[in-house]
C-alpha positions as CSV (number, residue, x, y, z in Angstrom):
1,X,10.4,5.7,-7.0
2,X,10.6,7.3,-3.4
3,X,12.9,7.6,-1.1
4,X,11.8,8.1,1.1
5,X,-6.8,-10.9,15.5
6,X,-8.6,-12.3,13.4
7,X,-11.8,-10.3,13.9
8,X,-12.4,-6.9,12.2
9,X,-12.9,-5.6,16.0
10,X,-9.2,-5.6,16.3
11,X,-8.1,-3.5,13.7
12,X,-9.5,-0.2,14.2
13,X,-7.0,0.8,17.5
14,X,-7.4,4.8,18.6
15,X,-3.9,7.0,19.1
16,X,-4.1,6.9,22.1
17,X,-4.1,2.8,22.7
18,X,-1.9,3.0,19.9
19,X,0.7,4.8,21.5
20,X,1.3,1.9,24.4
21,X,-0.5,-1.2,23.1
22,X,1.5,-4.3,22.2
23,X,-0.4,-5.7,19.0
24,X,-0.3,-9.2,18.4
25,X,0.7,-10.8,15.2
26,X,-2.0,-13.2,14.2
27,X,-1.4,-15.4,10.5
28,X,-3.4,-14.6,7.4
29,X,-5.2,-17.9,7.1
30,X,-6.5,-17.0,11.4
31,X,-8.1,-14.0,9.9
32,X,-10.1,-15.3,7.3
33,X,-10.9,-13.0,4.6
34,X,-10.9,-9.8,6.4
35,X,-7.3,-8.4,5.9
36,X,-5.6,-7.3,3.1
37,X,-3.1,-10.3,2.6
38,X,-5.9,-12.8,3.2
39,X,-8.6,-11.4,1.0
40,X,-5.9,-10.9,-2.2
41,X,-4.5,-14.4,-1.0
42,X,-8.2,-15.9,-1.4
43,X,-8.0,-14.0,-5.1
44,X,-4.2,-15.4,-5.6
45,X,-2.6,-12.6,-5.7
46,X,-0.3,-11.1,-2.9
47,X,-0.9,-7.8,-1.0
48,X,2.3,-6.2,0.2
49,X,3.5,-3.0,1.2
50,X,7.0,-1.1,1.5
51,X,8.6,-1.3,5.2
52,X,11.2,0.9,6.4
53,X,13.7,-1.1,9.0
54,X,13.5,2.1,11.1
55,X,10.3,1.6,11.9
56,X,9.7,-2.1,12.9
57,X,10.1,-1.1,16.7
58,X,7.4,0.6,16.8
59,X,4.3,-1.4,17.7
60,X,1.3,0.1,16.1
61,X,4.0,0.0,12.7
62,X,4.7,-3.5,12.9
63,X,1.8,-5.1,14.3
64,X,-0.1,-3.3,11.2
65,X,2.2,-4.7,9.1
66,X,2.1,-8.3,10.4
67,X,-1.5,-8.4,10.4
68,X,-3.0,-6.8,7.3
69,X,0.2,-7.4,4.5
70,X,1.5,-10.7,2.9
71,X,4.4,-9.4,1.2
72,X,7.1,-6.4,1.9
73,X,9.6,-3.7,-0.5
74,X,12.4,-2.6,1.6
75,X,11.8,1.1,1.0
76,X,15.3,2.2,0.7
77,X,17.5,-0.8,2.4
78,X,18.3,-2.8,-0.9
79,X,19.3,0.5,-2.8
80,X,22.7,0.7,-3.9
81,X,24.0,3.8,-2.0
82,X,22.1,1.7,1.3
83,X,24.4,-1.4,0.8
84,X,27.2,-0.4,-1.3
85,X,28.5,3.3,0.0
86,X,31.9,2.1,-0.3
87,X,33.3,0.6,-3.6
88,X,33.3,-3.5,-2.9
89,X,32.1,-3.4,0.6
90,X,28.8,-4.2,1.3
91,X,26.1,-3.3,4.6
92,X,23.2,-6.0,4.4
93,X,22.2,-5.3,8.4
94,X,19.1,-3.0,7.6
95,X,17.7,-5.3,5.1
96,X,18.4,-8.4,6.8
97,X,15.9,-6.8,9.4
98,X,13.3,-6.2,7.2
99,X,13.5,-9.5,5.5
100,X,14.2,-11.5,8.6
101,X,10.8,-10.2,9.8
102,X,8.9,-10.8,6.6
103,X,10.4,-14.4,6.6
104,X,9.4,-14.9,10.5
105,X,5.9,-14.2,9.2
106,X,5.4,-16.1,6.1
107,X,5.6,-12.8,3.4
108,X,6.6,-12.8,0.2
109,X,9.7,-10.0,-0.6
110,X,10.3,-8.0,-3.2
111,X,14.0,-6.8,-4.0
112,X,14.1,-3.2,-4.7
113,X,16.3,-2.5,-6.5
114,X,19.4,-3.4,-8.4
115,X,20.5,-0.5,-11.1
116,X,18.9,2.6,-11.0
117,X,20.2,6.2,-11.7
118,X,19.5,7.5,-8.2
119,X,20.5,6.8,-4.6
120,X,23.9,5.9,-6.2
121,X,26.8,6.9,-4.1
122,X,29.6,9.2,-5.8
123,X,32.6,6.6,-6.5
124,X,29.9,4.5,-9.1
125,X,29.0,7.9,-11.7
126,X,32.7,8.5,-11.3
127,X,34.1,5.1,-13.3
128,X,35.2,4.3,-16.5
129,X,32.9,2.4,-18.9
130,X,35.0,-1.2,-18.5
131,X,35.2,-0.7,-14.7
132,X,31.3,0.7,-14.4
133,X,30.2,-2.8,-16.2
134,X,32.1,-5.0,-13.8
135,X,30.9,-2.9,-10.6
136,X,27.3,-3.2,-11.9
137,X,27.3,-6.9,-12.7
138,X,29.3,-7.3,-9.0
139,X,26.7,-5.4,-7.5
140,X,23.8,-7.3,-8.7
141,X,25.8,-10.9,-7.9
142,X,26.8,-9.6,-4.5
143,X,23.4,-8.5,-3.5
144,X,21.6,-11.7,-5.2
145,X,23.8,-14.4,-3.7
146,X,23.3,-12.8,-0.2
147,X,19.2,-12.8,-0.5
148,X,19.7,-16.1,-2.7
149,X,16.2,-18.2,-2.2
150,X,15.1,-15.4,0.0
151,X,13.5,-13.0,-2.8
152,X,9.9,-13.7,-4.7
153,X,11.1,-10.9,-7.1
154,X,13.6,-8.3,-8.2
155,X,13.0,-5.2,-10.0
156,X,16.5,-5.5,-11.6
157,X,16.6,-2.3,-13.3
158,X,14.2,0.9,-12.6
159,X,13.1,4.1,-13.8
160,X,15.4,3.6,-17.3
161,X,13.1,5.7,-19.2
162,X,12.3,9.4,-19.9
163,X,9.2,11.0,-18.9
164,X,7.2,12.9,-22.0
165,X,6.9,12.3,-25.7
166,X,10.1,10.9,-26.4
167,X,10.1,7.3,-25.3
168,X,13.9,7.8,-24.8
169,X,16.4,6.2,-22.6
170,X,16.9,8.6,-19.2
171,X,20.6,9.4,-19.4
172,X,22.3,8.2,-16.1
173,X,25.8,6.4,-15.6
174,X,24.7,3.4,-17.1
175,X,22.7,4.4,-19.9
176,X,25.6,7.3,-21.3
177,X,28.2,4.9,-20.7
178,X,27.3,1.3,-21.1
179,X,24.7,2.2,-24.0
180,X,21.1,0.6,-24.3
181,X,22.6,-2.6,-23.7
182,X,22.9,-2.3,-20.0
183,X,19.5,-3.4,-19.4
184,X,20.0,-6.6,-20.7
185,X,23.2,-7.4,-19.3
186,X,21.9,-7.1,-15.8
187,X,19.2,-9.2,-16.5
188,X,21.3,-11.7,-17.7
189,X,23.8,-11.0,-15.1
190,X,20.7,-11.5,-12.5
191,X,19.5,-14.6,-13.7
192,X,22.6,-16.2,-13.9
193,X,23.0,-15.6,-10.0
194,X,19.4,-16.3,-9.0
195,X,17.6,-18.5,-11.2
196,X,14.6,-19.1,-9.4
197,X,13.6,-15.2,-8.6
198,X,11.3,-13.3,-11.2
199,X,13.4,-10.6,-12.4
200,X,11.4,-7.6,-13.2
201,X,11.7,-4.1,-14.9
202,X,10.2,-1.6,-12.6
203,X,8.8,2.4,-13.4
204,X,6.5,5.2,-12.9
205,X,4.0,7.3,-15.4
206,X,3.5,3.6,-17.9
207,X,0.5,2.9,-16.3
208,X,-1.5,3.7,-19.2
209,X,-0.8,3.7,-23.2
210,X,1.7,6.6,-23.3
211,X,5.4,7.1,-25.4
212,X,6.9,5.7,-22.0
213,X,4.9,2.2,-21.8
214,X,4.9,1.7,-25.6
215,X,9.0,2.6,-25.5
216,X,8.7,-0.3,-22.7
217,X,6.4,-2.6,-24.1
218,X,8.7,-2.6,-27.4
219,X,11.8,-2.9,-24.8
220,X,9.9,-6.3,-23.0
221,X,8.7,-7.3,-26.5
222,X,12.2,-7.4,-27.8
223,X,13.9,-9.2,-24.6
224,X,10.8,-12.2,-25.0
225,X,11.7,-12.6,-28.5
226,X,15.3,-12.8,-28.4
227,X,15.1,-14.5,-25.2
228,X,16.3,-12.1,-22.4
229,X,15.3,-12.8,-19.1
230,X,12.7,-10.9,-18.0
231,X,9.8,-12.7,-15.9
232,X,7.6,-9.4,-14.8
233,X,7.3,-5.5,-15.0
234,X,6.1,-3.5,-12.4
235,X,3.5,-0.6,-12.8
236,X,4.4,1.8,-9.7
237,X,0.9,3.9,-9.9
238,X,1.6,7.0,-7.8
239,X,-1.5,8.6,-8.6
240,X,-2.9,12.1,-7.3
241,X,-5.3,14.8,-8.6
242,X,-3.1,16.1,-11.8
243,X,-2.4,12.9,-12.2
244,X,-4.9,10.8,-11.9
245,X,-5.9,6.5,-12.5
246,X,-6.1,6.3,-16.7
247,X,-9.1,5.0,-18.4
248,X,-6.8,2.7,-20.0
249,X,-4.9,1.6,-16.7
250,X,-6.6,-2.1,-17.3
251,X,-5.7,-2.4,-20.7
252,X,-2.1,-1.2,-20.4
253,X,-1.9,-3.5,-17.7
254,X,-3.4,-6.6,-20.3
255,X,-1.1,-5.9,-23.3
256,X,2.0,-6.3,-21.1
257,X,0.9,-9.6,-19.8
258,X,-0.1,-10.9,-23.4
259,X,3.6,-10.3,-24.0
260,X,4.0,-13.3,-21.7
261,X,5.3,-11.6,-19.1
262,X,3.6,-11.0,-15.1
263,X,2.9,-7.6,-14.2
264,X,2.5,-6.2,-10.8
265,X,1.5,-3.0,-9.3
266,X,4.5,-2.1,-7.2
267,X,4.2,1.0,-6.3
268,X,0.7,2.3,-5.3
269,X,-0.1,5.6,-3.3
270,X,-3.3,7.6,-4.3
271,X,-3.4,11.5,-2.6
272,X,-6.6,12.4,-1.3
273,X,-9.2,11.0,1.2
274,X,-12.9,10.4,1.3
275,X,-15.0,8.4,-1.2
276,X,-13.0,9.9,-4.4
277,X,-9.9,8.2,-3.2
278,X,-11.4,4.9,-2.2
279,X,-13.2,4.9,-5.3
280,X,-9.2,5.1,-7.0
281,X,-7.9,2.4,-4.9
282,X,-10.8,0.2,-6.2
283,X,-10.2,0.5,-10.0
284,X,-6.6,-0.6,-9.6
285,X,-7.5,-3.3,-7.5
286,X,-10.2,-4.8,-9.6
287,X,-8.2,-4.2,-12.4
288,X,-5.2,-6.3,-11.5
289,X,-7.8,-9.0,-10.5
290,X,-9.2,-8.7,-14.3
291,X,-5.6,-9.2,-15.5
292,X,-5.1,-12.7,-14.6
293,X,-1.4,-12.5,-15.1
294,X,-1.1,-9.5,-12.3
295,X,0.3,-11.4,-9.2
296,X,-0.2,-8.9,-6.9
297,X,-0.4,-5.1,-5.6
298,X,2.2,-3.4,-3.2
299,X,1.4,0.2,-1.9
300,X,3.6,2.3,-0.8
301,X,3.8,2.3,2.8
302,X,1.6,1.7,5.9
303,X,0.4,5.2,7.4
304,X,0.0,8.5,5.9
305,X,2.3,9.8,8.6
306,X,5.7,7.7,7.4
307,X,4.7,8.1,3.3
308,X,7.5,9.9,1.2
309,X,4.4,12.9,0.0
310,X,2.5,12.6,3.7
311,X,0.8,16.2,2.9
312,X,-1.2,14.1,0.5
313,X,-2.7,11.3,2.8
314,X,-2.0,8.6,0.1
315,X,-2.4,5.5,1.9
316,X,-4.7,3.1,3.6
317,X,-4.4,4.0,7.2
318,X,-4.3,7.6,8.2
319,X,-1.5,8.9,10.8
320,X,-3.0,7.2,13.7
321,X,-3.3,4.1,12.1
322,X,-6.8,4.2,11.7
323,X,-8.1,2.5,8.2
324,X,-9.6,5.0,5.7
325,X,-12.6,4.5,3.6
326,X,-10.0,3.2,0.9
327,X,-9.0,0.6,3.0
328,X,-12.6,-0.5,2.9
329,X,-13.0,0.2,-0.7
330,X,-9.7,-1.6,-1.8
331,X,-10.8,-5.2,1.0
332,X,-14.5,-5.5,-0.7
333,X,-13.3,-5.2,-4.2
334,X,-10.5,-8.0,-2.9
335,X,-14.0,-9.9,-1.6
336,X,-13.2,-9.6,1.8
337,X,-15.3,-8.6,4.7
338,X,-15.1,-4.9,5.0
339,X,-17.6,-2.6,4.8
340,X,-16.5,-0.5,1.5
341,X,-16.9,2.4,2.9
342,X,-20.7,2.4,4.0
343,X,-23.5,1.2,1.9
344,X,-26.4,-1.3,2.5
345,X,-26.9,-2.7,6.3
346,X,-24.9,-5.5,6.2
347,X,-23.0,-5.8,3.3
348,X,-25.4,-8.9,2.4
349,X,-24.2,-11.2,5.0
350,X,-27.4,-10.7,7.3
351,X,-26.1,-8.7,9.7
352,X,-27.6,-5.3,10.8
353,X,-27.1,-2.5,13.2
354,X,-28.7,1.0,14.1
355,X,-27.3,3.9,15.5
356,X,-28.9,6.9,17.5
357,X,-27.6,9.8,18.6
358,X,-28.2,12.1,22.3
359,X,-26.6,15.1,23.6
360,X,-25.0,14.4,27.1
361,X,-24.0,18.4,27.6
362,X,-24.1,21.2,26.7
363,X,-22.2,24.5,27.2
364,X,-21.3,27.8,25.4
365,X,-18.5,26.7,23.2
366,X,-19.3,22.7,22.8
367,X,-20.9,19.9,23.3
368,X,-20.6,15.9,24.2
369,X,-22.6,13.8,22.1
370,X,-23.0,10.2,21.9
371,X,-23.9,7.4,19.0
372,X,-25.0,4.0,20.4
373,X,-25.0,1.1,18.2
374,X,-27.4,-1.6,18.7
375,X,-26.7,-4.7,16.7
376,X,-30.0,-6.2,15.1
377,X,-31.6,-9.9,15.3
378,X,-27.8,-11.3,14.6
379,X,-25.0,-11.2,16.3
380,X,-22.2,-8.9,14.7
381,X,-18.7,-8.8,14.2
382,X,-17.9,-5.1,13.1
383,X,-19.4,-1.6,12.2
384,X,-19.0,1.3,10.4
385,X,-21.3,4.5,10.8
386,X,-21.0,8.6,9.8
387,X,-21.7,11.9,11.5
388,X,-22.2,14.8,9.5
389,X,-21.1,18.1,11.6
390,X,-22.4,21.6,10.4
391,X,-19.8,23.9,9.9
392,X,-18.1,25.2,11.4
393,X,-18.2,22.7,14.1
394,X,-15.1,21.0,15.1
395,X,-14.5,17.7,16.7
396,X,-12.1,18.0,19.2
397,X,-11.7,14.5,21.0
398,X,-13.2,11.1,19.6
399,X,-13.8,8.2,22.4
400,X,-14.6,4.3,21.7
401,X,-14.1,5.0,17.9
402,X,-11.7,5.4,15.3
403,X,-12.0,8.2,12.7
404,X,-11.8,9.0,8.9
405,X,-12.7,12.2,7.8
406,X,-13.9,13.1,3.9
407,X,-12.6,15.5,1.8
408,X,-14.8,18.9,3.0
409,X,-13.8,17.9,7.2
410,X,-17.6,17.6,8.1
411,X,-18.3,14.0,7.6
412,X,-16.7,11.4,9.8
413,X,-17.1,7.5,9.5
414,X,-16.3,5.8,13.0
415,X,-15.3,1.9,13.4
416,X,-14.7,0.5,16.4
417,X,-11.7,0.0,18.7
418,X,-12.4,-2.7,20.7
419,X,-16.2,-2.6,21.2
420,X,-16.9,-4.4,17.1
421,X,-18.4,-7.8,18.9
422,X,-22.0,-7.5,19.5
423,X,-24.2,-10.4,20.3
424,X,-28.1,-9.8,18.7
425,X,-30.3,-6.8,20.6
426,X,-26.9,-5.8,21.8
427,X,-25.2,-2.2,22.5
428,X,-22.2,0.0,22.6
429,X,-21.6,3.8,21.8
430,X,-18.8,5.9,21.1
431,X,-18.9,9.1,21.7
432,X,-17.1,13.1,21.1
433,X,-16.6,16.6,22.5
434,X,-17.0,19.0,19.4
435,X,-16.5,22.8,18.9
436,X,-19.1,24.8,18.0
437,X,-17.7,27.3,16.4
438,X,-20.6,29.4,16.2
439,X,-23.0,26.7,15.3
440,X,-25.1,25.1,17.9
441,X,-27.1,22.5,15.6
442,X,-27.2,19.1,16.2
443,X,-24.9,16.7,13.8
444,X,-26.6,13.8,11.8
445,X,-26.2,10.4,12.4
446,X,-26.0,8.0,8.8
447,X,-27.4,4.6,7.8
448,X,-25.2,2.2,10.3
449,X,-23.5,-0.8,8.6
450,X,-22.5,-4.0,10.1
451,X,-20.7,-7.0,9.1
C-alpha cells in the first residue's frame, strides 16, 4: 500500500554507535530464539520486513535487517513505475539489489506487486482494452520470469476493492477497461509463468469482517470453487487509534484459511508507543499463531525514521534502531527470549537482577544520574529496567544504554548497548543527564528484568 550476535547484548545500540559501527550479520540459527526471525521460525512462520534498496548501504539498517528478519518485501522497487516506466523496457537493478541481499542471507522474498491501480506509469492508463490486456499479461510475465525460482510469494493483484459499505470493485484502468475478469486473468497468467510461487491477493481494511473483506472473501471462495489459481490472501494490517486491531481479527483470518488458502500479514504497522502499541502488536502475532495457515508476518519497515507514517512511530525499532516495548512484546509472543516489555524478574529463566540509582552530580538546572545493574545468583545475558522522571524533567543525554519512552514521555525503558552479559553477582551501569525544568525530585527506578 504505502510508497513509501546471537546474544541479546548485541541487539541494542546507541545512536552514536549506530552512526559509526559496522554491524556483523550472523545467522538466525546462531541467534537461537533471540531474534524475530529465529523465534518465528520456531513457530513454523517467517517474520519479514519491507526493505528499501536505497537504505541497504546504511550499516545500522542492513545490520538490523540481517539480524532480525527472515523475509523481505521490496517496498517500491518491484512496482510497475519502478520496473516498466516505459512500455516493454524493464529496469530491475534496484529490485535485484534487494533480492540478491535477501538470497545471500537465506531470506524468503515476497514479490510486491504485479497489478495495482497506483504507481502506474502514465502510458498504462492511456491504452485501449485489448492493448491493456496485452500489457498487463506481458508485465506479469516479464517480472515473474526475471525472478522465477527466487520469489516465495507474489502479490499478484493489490487493493482491487473499494473502501466503505458497497463491497464494489475499485475504479482503475484494469477494472474500467477489462472488467471483473482481470483479476482471474492475472492469476492464471501468473500461474503459467511460475507454477511454484505462491499467488496472493493483497488488500487493506480487510482485517476484520466488513463489507470489503466480505467481497474479497466471496471472490476467493469463487476462485477456489472454479479452480482459479490462488494460494494466499494478504492482510496489510495498518492500524492506529482510529482504526485499531479489530476484535474479530483472528476469526477473520481463520475464515479465509478455511477456504483452503494461506493467510499472511503483509504490511503490519501500528501507530502509537509504549504498552498500548506493544499490546496491539502482541494481539496480531498471537492471532497469526492461532491460525495454522497463517504462514508469516511482515512489518512495513525496520525503523520509525523511514516509515511511510513516521510521525506515528508505528514500527518495532525507533529512529535510532533501539528496540521498543513493541519489539519485546512481539518476541515474547513468538516464544523468543525477550523481556516482553517488563514483568517478573528473569522471565521464568531463573536469571535475576537488581538496580540502584545514584545521583552523581547536581547543579541548578540539572543533574547526572547513574543506575547500577547487578546480576543475581546466576549469569545473565540481558537486562531491562525503567526509570520514571517527575514532570517536567527531561533527559538530554543517555550513555551505556538504549532507551524507548512511553506515550507520556516520563517513563524511560532502558536496555543494554554492549553491557548485557554479566557474571553472577557482577555489575554494570548506565547514566544520564537530566534537565530539571524546575523539579529537583529524584527519578524512580523500576524492577530489573533479566534474561
